[in-house]
C-alpha angles and dihedrals in degrees: 000000000000117000116249092201113120116230111257114269116256111255109251123202118195125185112208117216119238095261094054114112116261108193113194115253094011114135118183089185087070089062093047121010093197085065126092117189120187125181114220092236090059092041098050118349092188089063093049094049098055134051099271118179112242091237087063092053090051090053094045092046095048090050092052090053100256118152097210145359113234108208136171087210107095091168091079087074087071098046118103101216091049096048091043092053092044090049086057095053125077128207093015127106143180118229118204148137132266089224132031114259123192096188114101091198092055093045094049090043093051094047092047095043092051094042096106092051093042088051093051093051106029123092098008113115128324115020118250148163114265111204113200113212120250113260107244138159118219132191085271091060092072130066131182112230089218090054089049089052089054090049091050090051091050090049093049091040094233133113124278087242089057092051093048092047091052091047090050090050092048092052092044091047090051092047090050093046091053092048094247099106111186094357093136098026095103092042090051094040091246099124114135115255 
């Protein structure tokens, strides 16, 4: 019988550039134990306190065994010395965003959300710059529950009233089964008239 065990995740070491947010008490390793995240100021305070060229950070990070530098400064992807140095390194990447974000929650959220894809592509072969997309909501990101009920009715080829009545019954049945009959009726506008 074939094993259903997943192979262990490859350990990933990320160095966070000096501008990257450092919320007190936040431990990304608690989310993913195969991840090591070190802020530049904790790694080498001298590098973070003086104007160190980004290409130097790449070399120092690579020497220290980091897989990537995570930076808010997307402009380094257009700088010759940085791209020359990065092109000479192997198995080291720079992770950044196409547009500047000044929201630590969005930055951390994006980084963690894309971590599985980053892990898959980072530090494998020639070095590169990885641009994370800007988090954005479009008109397609929002749906009216009433509209969804209409779509369900159309798909089931029944009336909207029938779909709503079935949903009400399902909610009432669950409340009765859980010995809380009518508990949410007022909240949901389902009280008997």
